[in-house]
BAFI-3210 file (N, C-alpha, C; in Angstrom, 3 decimals, decimal comma, padded with zeros to 6 digits):
// residues 198
n [1|2|3|4|5|6|7|8|9|10|11|12|13|14|15|16|17|18|19|20|21|22|23|24|25|26|27|28|29|30|31|32|33|34|35|36|37|38|39|40|41|42|43|44|45|46|47|48|49|50|51|52|53|54|55|56|57|58|59|60|61|62|63|64|65|66|67|68|69|70|71|72|73|74|75|76|77|78|79|80|81|82|83|84|85|86|87|88|89|90|91|92|93|94|95|96|97|98|99|100|101|102|103|104|105|106|107|108|109|110|111|112|113|114|115|116|117|118|119|120|121|122|123|124|125|126|127|128|129|130|131|132|133|134|135|136|137|138|139|140|141|142|143|144|145|146|147|148|149|150|151|152|153|154|155|156|157|158|159|160|161|162|163|164|165|166|167|168|169|170|171|172|173|174|175|176|177|178|179|180|181|182|183|184|185|186|187|188|189|190|191|192|193|194|195|196|197|198]
n.u [004,103|004,146|005,703|004,710|006,863|008,331|007,398|007,722|008,144|006,721|006,241|003,991|000,832|-001,903|-005,082|-008,108|-008,763|-007,996|-005,482|-002,783|-000,434|002,371|002,793|003,872|005,822|006,179|007,911|006,921|007,857|006,983|007,474|006,557|004,523|003,256|005,182|004,385|003,403|002,941|001,248|000,768|-001,297|-002,084|-004,821|-004,493|-006,314|-008,577|-007,334|-007,605|-006,342|-005,404|-004,884|-003,247|-002,700|-000,491|-000,105|002,227|001,233|-000,004|-000,130|000,741|-000,403|001,592|001,188|000,931|002,027|002,179|003,900|003,730|005,155|003,402|002,004|000,570|-002,162|-004,520|-007,223|-010,643|-013,165|-016,019|-019,514|-021,152|-023,829|-025,124|-024,751|-022,433|-019,369|-015,931|-014,914|-012,943|-009,705|-007,194|-004,824|-001,856|000,013|003,525|005,179|003,498|001,687|-000,888|-002,286|-004,573|-006,204|-008,726|-009,090|-010,916|-011,412|-011,285|-009,366|-007,062|-006,624|-005,743|-004,006|-004,752|-004,902|-002,270|-001,280|000,350|-000,142|001,278|003,170|005,173|003,982|003,403|001,334|-000,459|-000,936|-003,024|-003,637|-004,030|-005,633|-006,122|-005,330|-004,497|-002,620|000,698|002,533|005,508|007,637|008,355|007,309|007,679|006,114|004,498|003,904|000,908|-000,779|-000,166|-000,359|000,892|003,742|003,171|004,360|005,402|004,853|007,238|008,666|007,858|008,157|006,688|003,927|002,160|-000,734|-000,677|-001,627|-001,271|-000,177|-001,700|-004,013|-004,039|-003,743|-001,310|000,561|003,189|006,522|006,900|008,542|008,053|006,984|004,626|004,986|007,295|008,858|008,067|008,966|007,070|006,205|004,690|003,587|002,924|001,783|003,017|005,047|008,380|010,803|012,168|012,402|012,999|013,515|011,320]
n.v [-016,164|-017,943|-020,732|-023,097|-023,511|-021,215|-019,222|-016,760|-015,045|-011,819|-011,819|-010,969|-012,117|-013,118|-014,161|-015,580|-013,231|-011,243|-009,244|-010,569|-010,738|-012,674|-013,845|-015,841|-018,752|-022,173|-024,939|-028,158|-031,513|-034,734|-038,239|-040,434|-038,787|-036,080|-033,113|-029,956|-026,480|-024,667|-021,820|-018,541|-016,057|-012,638|-010,631|-007,784|-005,758|-006,152|-006,835|-009,216|-012,265|-015,467|-019,053|-021,059|-023,868|-024,841|-026,895|-028,841|-028,714|-026,297|-023,114|-019,825|-016,514|-013,680|-010,743|-007,499|-005,044|-001,657|001,124|004,553|007,681|010,075|013,142|013,641|015,683|016,758|015,974|015,711|015,710|013,507|014,343|013,597|013,865|013,436|010,827|009,935|008,186|007,780|010,138|012,211|011,774|013,752|013,939|014,735|014,711|014,286|015,544|017,269|019,496|020,453|018,326|016,789|014,387|012,372|009,936|007,261|006,465|003,713|002,801|003,765|002,346|001,198|003,207|005,798|007,714|008,345|009,839|012,709|016,058|017,179|015,169|012,585|009,741|006,422|005,382|002,435|000,596|-001,497|-002,921|-000,343|000,836|002,419|000,778|000,957|002,573|003,150|003,847|005,312|003,107|004,127|007,083|010,515|012,281|014,996|015,416|016,483|016,484|015,517|013,762|014,632|012,867|010,347|009,743|006,630|003,147|002,176|000,045|-001,914|-000,653|001,948|003,398|005,901|007,424|009,383|012,174|012,687|014,991|014,344|013,373|010,784|008,380|007,096|004,746|005,670|005,936|007,180|009,466|011,052|014,163|016,898|018,465|017,134|015,326|012,305|009,023|006,813|003,437|002,438|000,020|-001,373|000,586|001,627|003,244|004,069|005,518|008,538|011,290|013,970|016,296|018,427]
n.w [-022,033|-018,949|-017,409|-014,877|-013,146|-013,389|-011,903|-009,337|-006,173|-006,332|-009,027|-011,689|-012,691|-014,892|-014,059|-014,682|-016,052|-014,291|-012,635|-010,753|-008,037|-007,184|-003,994|-002,314|-003,036|-003,578|-004,636|-005,193|-005,100|-005,140|-004,461|-007,087|-007,915|-009,867|-010,183|-008,607|-008,190|-005,351|-004,462|-003,034|-003,903|-004,676|-005,460|-007,332|-007,750|-006,018|-003,646|-002,366|-001,072|-002,206|-002,117|-004,461|-006,509|-009,008|-011,888|-013,932|-016,490|-016,712|-018,221|-017,772|-018,144|-018,335|-016,484|-017,752|-016,084|-015,395|-014,016|-013,105|-012,189|-010,224|-008,870|-005,738|-005,013|-003,467|-001,138|-001,562|000,580|000,939|000,818|003,522|004,184|001,832|001,473|000,256|-000,629|000,266|-000,817|-003,099|-004,495|-005,659|-008,273|-010,196|-013,272|-013,087|-014,924|-016,242|-014,743|-015,291|-016,203|-014,726|-012,582|-010,970|-008,321|-006,835|-003,339|-002,925|-004,707|-003,630|-001,358|001,956|002,556|002,410|004,485|004,873|002,879|001,799|000,842|-002,273|-002,450|-003,972|-005,682|-007,007|-009,671|-010,448|-013,345|-015,336|-018,349|-019,469|-017,562|-014,458|-011,534|-008,960|-006,275|-005,404|-002,640|-001,155|000,832|003,289|004,943|005,869|008,397|010,092|013,581|014,880|017,051|020,312|023,293|026,563|027,915|030,284|033,481|034,776|034,535|032,498|031,825|030,062|027,681|027,023|025,184|023,276|021,732|018,821|016,699|013,228|010,606|008,370|009,344|010,203|012,885|015,067|017,100|019,197|020,685|024,088|024,134|021,927|020,683|020,119|016,984|016,267|013,589|012,251|011,065|009,189|008,629|005,786|005,026|007,350|008,835|011,071|013,575|012,767|013,182|014,708|012,671|012,770|015,353|017,152]
ca.u [003,532|005,042|005,477|004,456|008,117|008,978|006,812|008,542|007,516|006,847|005,823|002,598|000,169|-003,323|-005,884|-009,528|-008,848|-007,621|-004,041|-002,372|000,996|002,741|003,323|004,699|005,962|006,861|007,935|006,757|008,073|006,831|007,720|005,478|003,497|003,752|005,538|003,487|003,817|001,941|001,472|-000,188|-001,341|-002,942|-005,476|-004,024|-007,458|-009,422|-006,509|-007,895|-005,262|-005,868|-003,851|-003,514|-001,688|-000,348|000,486|003,182|000,510|-000,534|000,624|000,187|-000,143|002,273|000,430|001,690|001,749|003,024|003,795|004,261|005,136|002,471|002,035|-000,710|-002,487|-005,370|-008,386|-011,916|-014,006|-017,391|-020,567|-021,806|-025,279|-025,651|-024,475|-021,308|-018,311|-014,767|-014,470|-012,074|-008,280|-006,747|-003,420|-001,474|001,218|004,714|005,751|002,512|000,775|-002,265|-002,902|-005,087|-007,225|-009,144|-009,258|-011,764|-010,660|-011,104|-008,124|-005,929|-006,411|-005,733|-002,932|-005,305|-004,605|-000,827|-000,908|000,630|-000,209|002,509|004,136|005,239|003,560|003,304|000,059|-000,278|-001,880|-003,170|-004,407|-004,295|-006,598|-005,487|-005,869|-004,035|-001,604|001,797|003,236|006,814|007,590|008,419|006,988|007,916|004,940|004,606|002,960|000,157|-001,360|000,490|-000,556|002,171|004,132|002,794|005,364|004,819|005,465|007,797|009,509|007,409|008,285|005,417|003,569|000,979|-001,283|-000,563|-002,289|-000,326|-000,684|-002,643|-005,207|-003,832|-003,285|-000,398|001,183|004,603|007,143|006,505|009,380|007,634|006,210|003,988|005,963|008,302|008,580|008,367|008,963|006,056|006,251|003,359|003,049|002,363|001,215|003,617|006,168|009,683|011,829|011,971|013,243|013,413|012,981|010,725]
ca.v [-017,163|-018,460|-022,100|-023,134|-023,458|-019,918|-018,257|-016,399|-013,936|-010,539|-011,950|-010,602|-013,033|-012,893|-015,339|-015,236|-011,842|-010,322|-009,272|-011,056|-010,743|-013,872|-013,482|-016,965|-019,800|-023,380|-026,003|-029,440|-032,707|-035,916|-039,488|-041,017|-037,799|-035,003|-031,919|-028,807|-025,242|-024,132|-020,385|-017,635|-014,924|-011,535|-009,868|-006,408|-004,839|-006,309|-007,027|-010,537|-013,247|-016,853|-020,063|-021,720|-024,845|-024,935|-028,144|-028,590|-028,463|-024,923|-022,002|-018,613|-015,257|-012,680|-009,488|-006,296|-004,017|-000,481|002,153|005,857|008,612|011,205|013,927|013,717|017,083|016,981|015,110|016,421|014,769|013,290|014,956|012,480|014,076|012,899|009,394|009,630|007,358|008,395|011,365|012,153|012,049|014,377|013,756|015,313|014,154|014,999|016,369|018,241|019,741|020,722|017,018|016,349|013,341|011,973|008,511|006,955|005,965|002,262|002,552|004,183|001,308|001,665|004,189|007,129|008,663|008,611|010,660|014,101|016,874|017,453|014,071|011,741|008,348|005,730|004,733|001,118|000,434|-002,808|-002,737|001,107|001,247|002,587|-000,217|001,188|003,582|002,610|004,942|004,849|002,214|004,971|008,499|011,385|013,091|015,824|015,148|017,716|016,364|014,473|013,947|014,609|011,548|010,136|008,943|005,405|001,881|002,212|-001,144|-002,650|000,208|002,653|004,089|006,766|007,630|010,764|012,465|013,216|016,082|013,835|012,915|009,423|008,240|005,966|004,589|006,056|005,948|008,302|010,663|011,821|015,345|017,667|019,181|016,190|014,666|010,893|008,168|005,764|002,332|002,462|-001,341|-001,777|001,797|001,714|004,157|003,472|006,290|009,990|011,840|015,332|016,744|019,772]
ca.w [-021,129|-017,919|-016,952|-013,431|-012,387|-013,598|-010,969|-008,188|-005,461|-007,026|-010,434|-011,969|-013,621|-015,135|-013,752|-014,899|-016,499|-013,215|-012,346|-009,431|-007,736|-006,424|-002,674|-001,860|-004,052|-003,106|-005,646|-004,497|-005,925|-004,294|-005,181|-007,862|-008,224|-010,719|-009,397|-008,732|-007,525|-004,429|-004,368|-002,414|-004,830|-004,225|-006,520|-007,206|-007,751|-004,830|-002,460|-001,787|-001,219|-002,301|-002,329|-005,742|-006,902|-010,460|-012,370|-015,008|-017,750|-016,698|-018,810|-017,170|-018,854|-017,512|-016,488|-018,115|-015,082|-015,579|-012,979|-013,505|-011,060|-010,248|-007,647|-005,028|-004,777|-002,293|-000,943|-001,419|001,331|000,470|001,637|004,215|004,184|000,581|001,460|-000,626|-000,042|000,882|-001,467|-004,278|-004,309|-006,905|-008,637|-011,488|-013,875|-012,591|-015,995|-016,706|-013,617|-015,722|-016,490|-013,427|-012,589|-009,621|-008,055|-005,680|-002,177|-003,044|-005,446|-002,795|-000,355|003,348|002,736|002,137|005,560|004,946|001,724|002,135|-000,381|-003,032|-002,369|-005,165|-005,543|-008,299|-009,944|-011,063|-014,446|-015,966|-019,580|-019,578|-016,548|-013,146|-010,600|-007,597|-005,986|-004,593|-001,982|-000,659|001,990|004,487|004,734|007,021|008,681|011,293|014,667|015,158|018,395|021,109|024,730|027,281|028,426|031,690|034,192|035,322|034,140|031,146|031,681|028,882|026,505|026,937|023,948|023,317|020,399|018,347|015,429|012,246|009,761|007,368|010,042|010,692|014,264|015,237|018,408|019,167|022,017|024,942|023,962|020,749|021,060|019,057|016,164|015,768|012,313|012,452|009,878|009,307|007,673|005,179|004,937|008,644|009,466|012,397|013,797|012,483|013,909|014,678|011,608|013,138|016,645|017,072]
c.u [004,600|004,694|005,322|005,735|008,898|008,396|007,789|007,854|007,794|006,438|004,346|002,021|-001,288|-004,052|-007,351|-009,696|-008,449|-006,114|-003,763|-000,867|001,270|003,397|004,281|004,709|006,743|006,756|007,916|006,958|008,020|007,070|006,440|004,289|004,107|004,097|004,505|004,048|002,679|002,253|000,421|-000,156|-002,370|-003,496|-005,118|-005,191|-008,247|-008,618|-006,708|-006,748|-005,858|-004,664|-004,220|-002,355|-001,675|000,370|001,444|002,509|-000,014|000,435|-000,044|000,580|000,498|001,516|001,359|001,290|002,721|002,827|004,325|004,149|004,141|002,618|000,641|-000,969|-003,297|-006,521|-009,614|-012,869|-015,415|-018,358|-021,383|-023,328|-025,924|-025,357|-023,338|-020,250|-017,182|-014,234|-013,534|-010,644|-007,752|-005,233|-003,138|-000,207|002,414|005,275|004,804|001,472|-000,670|-003,009|-003,348|-006,134|-007,544|-009,294|-010,159|-010,900|-010,386|-009,812|-006,886|-005,598|-006,373|-004,600|-003,435|-004,920|-003,105|-000,349|-000,774|000,580|001,179|003,573|004,056|004,833|003,580|001,887|000,351|-001,359|-001,839|-004,119|-004,934|-005,333|-005,879|-006,145|-005,388|-002,973|-000,568|002,527|004,565|006,660|007,625|008,120|007,259|006,716|005,102|003,521|002,252|-000,533|-000,676|000,217|000,797|002,455|003,755|003,843|004,685|005,576|005,940|008,697|009,142|007,513|006,974|005,192|002,370|000,513|-001,193|-001,296|-001,271|-000,986|-001,697|-003,949|-005,079|-003,411|-002,422|000,114|002,672|005,193|006,784|007,309|008,992|006,712|005,573|005,061|007,089|007,883|009,011|008,237|008,001|006,280|004,844|002,760|002,325|001,629|001,732|004,780|007,481|010,778|011,468|012,943|013,793|012,740|012,461|011,604]
c.v [-017,676|-019,908|-022,065|-023,016|-022,162|-018,840|-017,968|-015,244|-012,605|-010,597|-011,591|-011,578|-012,618|-014,207|-014,927|-013,759|-010,805|-010,393|-009,703|-010,887|-011,981|-013,428|-014,563|-018,034|-020,966|-024,444|-027,339|-030,593|-033,910|-037,168|-039,977|-040,085|-036,728|-033,795|-030,808|-027,609|-024,757|-022,667|-019,715|-016,398|-013,897|-010,794|-008,393|-005,426|-004,928|-006,440|-008,386|-011,511|-014,652|-017,783|-020,844|-022,669|-024,956|-026,236|-027,829|-028,371|-027,026|-023,948|-020,724|-017,379|-014,271|-011,364|-008,327|-005,176|-002,866|000,465|003,452|006,814|009,746|011,961|013,953|015,176|017,303|015,982|015,985|015,456|014,665|014,026|013,831|012,619|013,527|011,408|009,008|008,838|008,185|009,643|011,114|012,503|012,548|014,268|014,538|014,622|014,953|015,941|017,473|018,483|020,034|019,429|016,413|015,264|012,955|010,466|008,351|006,369|004,464|001,914|002,910|003,085|001,898|002,657|005,620|008,141|008,905|009,466|012,118|014,922|017,194|016,367|013,227|010,316|007,728|005,215|003,451|000,946|-000,986|-002,621|-001,299|001,620|001,338|001,616|000,004|002,261|002,947|003,787|004,416|003,984|003,013|006,416|009,261|012,306|013,807|015,451|016,468|017,689|015,215|014,732|013,941|013,202|011,460|009,272|007,720|004,201|001,957|001,000|-001,943|-001,794|000,922|003,337|004,993|006,973|009,111|010,905|013,125|014,265|015,629|013,366|011,509|009,450|006,986|005,927|004,867|005,940|007,230|009,585|011,509|012,956|016,006|018,469|018,302|015,660|013,214|010,127|007,001|004,711|002,201|001,068|-001,734|-000,638|001,946|002,695|003,425|004,178|007,775|010,551|013,218|015,728|018,157|020,788]
c.w [-020,151|-017,612|-015,432|-012,606|-012,617|-012,687|-009,848|-007,464|-006,174|-008,482|-010,567|-012,983|-013,805|-014,896|-013,835|-015,250|-015,471|-012,962|-010,905|-009,280|-006,885|-005,118|-002,157|-002,943|-003,462|-004,188|-004,904|-005,474|-004,978|-005,132|-005,848|-008,066|-009,095|-009,856|-009,608|-007,977|-006,645|-004,215|-003,499|-003,295|-004,368|-005,428|-006,330|-007,122|-006,449|-003,530|-001,799|-002,087|-001,254|-002,443|-003,582|-006,051|-008,425|-010,821|-013,523|-016,362|-017,833|-017,367|-018,321|-017,968|-017,889|-017,624|-016,820|-017,159|-015,298|-014,403|-013,550|-012,335|-011,279|-008,933|-007,038|-004,677|-003,500|-002,276|-000,772|-000,715|000,734|001,376|002,241|004,193|002,911|000,439|000,536|000,128|000,540|000,212|-002,626|-003,900|-005,649|-007,067|-009,910|-011,974|-013,377|-013,641|-016,453|-015,604|-014,034|-016,081|-015,162|-013,584|-011,153|-009,537|-006,835|-004,561|-002,277|-003,795|-004,626|-001,787|001,044|003,621|002,604|003,216|005,759|003,776|002,137|000,845|-000,938|-002,888|-003,639|-004,825|-006,934|-008,466|-010,703|-012,121|-014,998|-017,148|-019,689|-018,584|-015,206|-012,165|-009,168|-007,503|-005,071|-003,972|-001,438|000,594|003,291|004,110|006,020|007,201|010,007|012,301|014,995|016,522|019,115|022,581|025,432|027,804|029,899|032,347|034,780|034,828|032,689|030,899|030,436|027,613|026,243|025,595|024,204|021,880|020,039|017,012|014,507|011,367|008,719|008,007|010,592|012,160|014,356|016,672|018,273|020,572|022,776|024,697|022,744|021,191|019,844|018,310|015,645|014,396|012,474|011,144|010,127|008,239|007,091|005,025|006,218|009,344|010,891|012,394|013,515|013,271|013,875|013,650|011,999|014,439|016,506|017,772]
res [m|l|a|y|n|e|l|k|p|g|a|y|i|v|l|d|g|q|p|y|i|v|m|e|y|h|f|i|r|m|q|q|r|k|p|n|a|q|t|k|i|k|n|i|i|t|g|k|t|i|e|k|t|f|q|q|t|d|k|l|e|e|a|e|i|e|t|r|p|v|k|y|l|y|h|k|p|a|r|r|s|l|g|e|g|g|g|e|f|w|f|c|s|e|k|n|p|s|d|r|f|k|l|e|e|s|l|i|g|n|h|a|d|l|l|k|p|n|s|s|v|d|i|i|e|f|q|k|q|i|i|g|v|k|i|p|v|k|v|d|l|k|v|v|e|a|p|p|a|v|k|g|n|t|a|q|g|g|t|k|q|v|k|l|e|t|g|a|t|v|n|v|p|l|f|i|n|e|g|d|i|i|r|i|n|t|d|t|k|e|y|a|e|r|a|e|k|a]
***
């Protein structure tokens, strides 16, 4: 159990049977009032963020969150004609490639279009149940479609939209060309730098 003043950003707690991660923590002590902890916490399963204030009488259960490395294999798209969702994402254990399993797109989150076949990711488990996928903060992906740079007003730092090998589209500087390998920040889904020139 955790006391209200033992919380810190990055700590995992259980609230109403759901796992949360502490995003922000502020300890407040006012004159003639009991101290409390104002937090911003994010539900790991739903991704919803809420603000919650904890008092000194609150005891919080620490969430047992486990991660294990797996290899992403491929995506089997849904058949839209049958009204299916986002399809299946197949993974295998890094130590045993025959140990394969599939996850729904809802567990992948908004990083689905940045997953590259045969790349290593971590799955997040809570009470022996997979609740999400954690991909590296930065991934290197190849540009497969890039419009030519148009000469003109580049004083404001011109950008253009390119398509990556995974199907994702991102805004990049005008000097990026088809065949370049670029580094993407997976948290913001933004261009970070050019990793390799074509």
